[in-house]
Every structure is written in structure tokens, then in C-alpha cells.
N, C-alpha and C positions, 0 to 999 in steps of 0.2 A: 631273238626272243628270250633266250635264256639269260642273256646279259640284262635285258630290261626287267625281267622278273627278279633277278638278284638285286638290281638297283632299287626296285620298288620295295623289296623286303627290307633293305637298309633304311630307306626313308620311313617305312612304317615303324621299324624298331627305334629309330631316332625320335620319331613323334611320340611313341609310347613311353620312351625313357623320359622325354621332356614332360609329358603329362603327369607321370607319377612323381617326378621331381617337384613340379609345381604343387601337386596334391600334398606332398610331404611337408612343404614349407609354408603353404598359404596361410593357415590360421595364425602361425607365429608371426609372419610378416604383417598381416593385417592388425594383429593385436599390438605389435610394436609401434606401428604408425599411428594407431588410434590413441595409445597411451601418450605418445609424443605430442599429439595435437591437444590432448586434454591437459597435459602438464603446462603447455604454453598458454592455454586459455585460463586455467584455474589456479595455478600455483604462482603466488607473487614472486617477483624476482628476488626480493630481500630474503625470503626463506631459503631459496636455493643458494644464494651467495653466502648466507650465514653458515650453512651446513657444509657446502662443498667449495666454498670460495677461497679456502686456504690449503696450501700444500702441507699436509700432516698425515700421520698414520691413521688418525681417526677419520679424516676426510677420505683417505684412500679406502679404508675399510667400509665406510658407509657407501661409497660409490660402488664398490664390488658387491655389497649386499643388495643395494637397489637394482644393480644390473642382473644379479642372479635371480631375483624374484620377478624381474620383468620378462625374462625368458622370450627373447625375440631373435629374428634372423639378423644377419650382419647389416643389411641395408637399413632395416628399421632401427637397429642399435645405433648406427651412424647418425640417423635422423634425430634420435633422442639425445645423443651426445652433443650434437649441434645445438639443440634446445637448451641443454644444460649450460653450454658455453655462453649462449645469449643471456641466460638467466644469472650468470655470474660465477659458474663453476670454473675451476682451474683446468688447464690442459691435462696434467697427469690424472686428475679425477675423472675427466671426461673419457680418456682412453681406458681407465680402469673399468668404467661402466660398460664400455663396448666389449672389452675382453670377457668380463663376467657374464654379460647378457648373451653372448654367443657361445661360451664354452663351459661355464659353471652352472648349467641349468639341468633340470630334472630329466627332461625328455632325452637329452643328449646322453646322460649317464645310463639310462635304460638301454639305449641302442648300443652303446660302447660295451656294456657288460654282456649283452646278447651276442654281439658279433666278434668281439675281441677279447673279452675276459676281464677279470678283476684287476690284473696288473695295469691294463690300459685305463681303467677307471681311476686308479691311484695316480697314474701319469697325467691324466687330464686335470684332476683336481690340483695336484702340486704344480703341474705345468702352468695352469692358469694363474696361480698365485705368484709363481716366479716371474711370469710374463708381466704381471701388473707391477710388481716391485721394480724389476729391471727397467721397464719402460718409463716408470715414474722418475727414476734416477737420470736416465738419459735425456728425457724431455726437459727436466729442470736445467740440465747442463747445456743442451743444444739449442733450445728454443729461446731466442732473445725476446725481450719485452717488445721491441719494435715489430718483430715478426708476428708475435701474438696479436698485437694491435691491428696490424695489417690484415691478418686472417679474419679477425672478428669484424673489422670494417667491411671486408669483402662479403662476409656472411650476411650482415645486415643490409648491405646494398643489394645483394642478390634477392633477399626476401622482399625488399621494397620494390625491386624491379618486377618481381612476379605479380605483386599487387597492381603495379602500373600497367603491365601488359594485359592483365585480365580486364582492367577497367577499360582500356582502349578497345579491346576485342569486343566488349559488350556495349561500346558506344557511349560510355560515360566520360565526363570531363575529368581532368587531372585533379581538380579541387576535391572530388569525392574520394580520392585515394587516401587522403589523410584522415578521413572521418572513420571512427571506430564502427565496426559493423553492428555492435551491440546498441548503438545509440541512434540509428538512422531514423527511427520513427518517433523519437522523443523530442519534445520542444526544446528550443535552445535556452540554456540557463547558464548563469554565471557560475553556479556551483557544480562541482563534478558529481555526476550521478553514478552510483555503484551499480554495475550491470548485474542482473539476476542470473539464475542458473540457466534458464532457457537462452538468454543472450550469449552466455559463455559457451554453451554447447554449439550455438550457431557459428560463433567465431572459431571454435575448435574444428568444426567440419570444414571450414575454409582452409585452415592450416593443413588438414589431412589431404584435401584436394591438391593443394600446391605441392606438398611433399611427394605425393604419388606421381603427379605429372612431371615433376622435376627429375626424378631418378627412375621412373618406370621403364624407360627405354634401356637404361644401363642394366637393370635387373634382367630384363628379357634377353639382352645380348649375352650376359653371363650364363644364363641357364641354357640357351641354345648351344653355345660353344661347348659347355660341359657335356651336354647330351651327345653331340657329334663325336667328341673325343672318347667318351665312354664306349660308344658303339664301334667306331672305326679303328681305334688304336689297338693292335693285338697285345695279348698278355706278354709275349716275349719281348716287346719293346720296353715295357715297364721293368721287366726283369733285367734287361741289359743296362739299365740306368744305375743300378745299385751295386755297391761293393759289399761283399759278405765279410764276416768277421775272421775268416780264415785266409783273407787276402794277405799278400806279402808286404803291403804298405803298413806303416805304424798304425796301431789301433786308433789313435786319436784322429788321424787323417781319414780313416774309414768312416768313423762316426761323424766327423765334420762334413765329409762329402755327402753322406746320406741325409744329414740335416739340411744342407744346401739344396739337394735335389728335392727333398720334401717341400721346401718353401717354393722352389721354382715350379714344380708340378702344380702346386696349389694356385700360383699366380696365373698360370695359363689355362688351368682346367678347373675352374671354380665350381664347387658343388656345395650348396648351402644346407645347413641343418642336418637332418637325418641322412640325406644323400652323401654328405661329407664323410660321415662315419663309414658308410658302405664303401665309398671309394678308398678310404683309409685301410679297410680290410683287404681290398684288392692289392694295395701297395705292400701291406705286411706279408701277405701270402706270396707276393712277388719277390720278397727277399730284402726289403728295406729294414734298417735297424729300428729298434724301439723308439729312440729319440727322433728318428726321421719320420715315423708315423705321427708322433705328437707334434712335430714341427709342421707337418702337412695340415693337421686338424686346426692348429692355432692360426694358420696363415689365411684363414678366410677373411681377415681384415686387410690383407695386402694384395689382393687379387687385382687384375686389370680393371674389371668393372667397379670394384670398390675404390680404386685410385681415381677413376673418372668421377665418382661421387664426391670424393674429398676435394678434387680440383674444382668441381662445381660449387661446393660449399665454401672453401677457404682460399682458393687460388693455387697456382702452380707450385710456387716455392714451398709453402706449407705442406702441400701434398707430397712432394718429394722428400721433405724432411720427416714427415710422418712415416713414409715407406721405409726409409733408412733406419729410423729409430725402432719401429716395430719389428722389421726383419732382423735386425741385430739382436733385439730382445728375444725373439723366437729362437734364433741360432744358439745363443748362450743357454737358454732354457733347455733346449734339446740335449746339449752336451752335459749339463748339470744332471739331468734326469738319467741319461745313459750311465754315468759313473755312479751316481748315488743309488740307483736301483740295483746296479750290479753289486755294489758293496753290501747292500741289504739282502741280496739274493732274491730280489723281487722280479727280475726280468723273466718274461715268458721263455720257455725252453725250445719252442718249435715254431716254424713258419708254416706248418701243414694246414691245409684247408682248401676250399674251392676258390678259384679265381673268378667265378661267375658272379655277376652282380645279383644281389638278392633284393627282395622286397618290391619287385615290380609286378604286383598283382593287388587287386582290391581286397581289403580286409575290413571287417567291422571292428574297429578299435577306437581308442580315445581320439586319435587323429581324425578319423572319419566324422565322429560326432562334433568335434570342434570346428571342422570345416563346414558342416551343415549349419552351424551357428554363425560363423564369421564370414562366410561367402555372401549370404544375403545382407548381413549387417554392414559389411564394408561397402557393398554396392550402393545401398541406401545412403550411407554416410558420405560416400564419394559424390553421389548425385546431389545431395543436400549441400555439400561444400561448393560444388559448381554453381548451384543456384544462388548461394549466399554471395559469391564473388560477382556474379552477373548483376545482382541487385545493387552492388556498390562499386 
């Protein structure tokens, strides 16, 4: 009886952790997917390709800026990055958008300052910028033109396949698959009719439905795994993973090990958005280095669920190359931050603090009000998108 009671307590705690994690990320996730669908429906391909279609500092800067103001979860950022690639953006610019959208955003900064302090705020800002620049250099060197073409072809084929599957599921013939949703009720004309705003919104809702159904299971798996690990793995386990600065090994090896551990922990214990920062606070108080914390925070784009999304979007080989490229960029970023912040005397001086996870209670704050807006909005938008695809 005592065992069953203890087991039930763990189940309740895991479920509670999962709920609050979903509550923390929902509005950002919904907003990101909605923005992605609207861009695909409203923004002409030429405008994207003109602005982000060349590898340059200005293109990289614009990508980072657009990512920062979009403020979305990693899954939604990946969906938006795929949209940018389809619209003609380069791979370095698409990755820059993802990094900025998940790490250089206002709500993340607020939580970092609250839980970790101003040093980590600076580390997040400079770390995100270093990550963008290093990854851009590596992608230009490692991604061949042939691989880029294969990945983009896989993306477009995947997108058309989703249209095809939804058409068969609703009992429509294949010939309807090629017909734009905005023009289904219009008479046939030889001239191309420009769709109006209502038609574009209808098309956008279809994109939203397909994106959510494509990666929704991967998102749920990542959140459940994170909740289980956060509840069941004891603090002493995290502490045993890290090397402290007074270790007998050379200092650079200590910092390198902690950066690697930060990346690996993130890969298997993904926590999105605000929960990611809370988990980072646990690792910091467990003894990981400054750069290791930043490596963990930046690694939300190389987790197992995210890799599954990349494989779905681009294929297996591009997925693995993205993983290697971004993981290497994060590793070098962590080392650069450890040494540069130490030289500037900006490193935090203590690891003291509570190891308990915080924020697992309901509060009336901006996150609550945004969820009250985006939960019903996203549900209506999702149902509208499903209806749109069934019609065509």
C-alpha cells in the first residue's frame, strides 16, 4: 500500500510538471506556428529570397532580428525556418532565425535574470550571437549545394505528401490536390486571380493544421520525457556529472567537459522555453560551469525530439549534419564565453541556491493572459485548417 501510494505521488508530480511545462510554452508555441502559416500564405517568395536569400552579414543580422521579435518555442522556430527555406532563404540565415527566436527573446531574458542573474543574461545574449556566427561559418563550409537541394526537395515533397494524404483521407481525388484552396469557388479563368485576405487566411489555417499534426507527437514526447527526468532523477546525479574548477585536470578540459555535458543533458532532457531556464538553474546550482549552463540553454535546437522534426522536414543526412554543426557551434561558444567572461571578471562567484524546481504553481501574469488568448485562438485556427483541407 505504501509503495502504491508513493508510486501514485510520483505519477501526480510528473503530470503536474508536464502541465505547468505545457502552460509555460503554449502561447509561444501557438504564436510561432501561426506566424509561420501566415508568412507562407501572405509573404511572396521573392521578398524572402531578396532579403534572406544571400549569405551576408546583413542577411544574418536581419534573420536574427526577425527571429528575436518572433519570440517562439524551438518547434515553432523550426517550422518557421523551414518556411523561410521554402521561400528562398539560405541555410545560415534560417539557422540564425531559429537561434534568435529561441534564445534572444524578451521572456527568456526576464526569467534568466530572475533565476540566474545578470551575468547569465549577458552570457545568453553574447552566446546567441556567437552561436549564430559560428554556425553560419560551419554551414557554409560543410553543407554542399547538392545536400541543400536534396533537403529542400525532401521538404517540398513532404509538404505535398501531407496535402495528398489529407485529400485521400477526406475522399477527394488526386486532381484536387493541385488546386489552390483560395480559388476553389472561383470560376475557371485563363488569367491568374489574386487571392484576397480571406482566401489567404484560409490557406494559412491549412498550413497551421499540417504543421501541428506533423510535429505534434514529437513535441509531446519531448515534454513527457523532460517531465519524467525532472521528477525521477535525483539532484546528486546531476552533481556527479560535472567537474568543478578545483579539479586536478587542466582548466580547459574541465570547461570542455562541462560544455559537453550541458549539451548531452539537453539532448536527452529537453525542456522548452521558461522551463529550460529553470532546468538550467538546477544544473548551475548542481555545480556545472558558466559555459556549461549556456551550452545547455542553447542546445534546445539539438534535442532528440528536435532532431526527429529535422529528419521529418529535411531527411536523415541533413538532420545529422545540422546536429553536428550546431552542437560544435554551441561547444565553441561555451568555451569562448567561459574565457572571455573570466577575463572581464563577469563570471558569477557562487553556485549557491536551491536545487528544487520553481515556478510550478499558477500565477496571474503575462503568460496566463497570453494563454487565455492563444489557447482558444489556436484551437479555432486548427479546426478551421482541418476543415479547409477536407474541403480540398
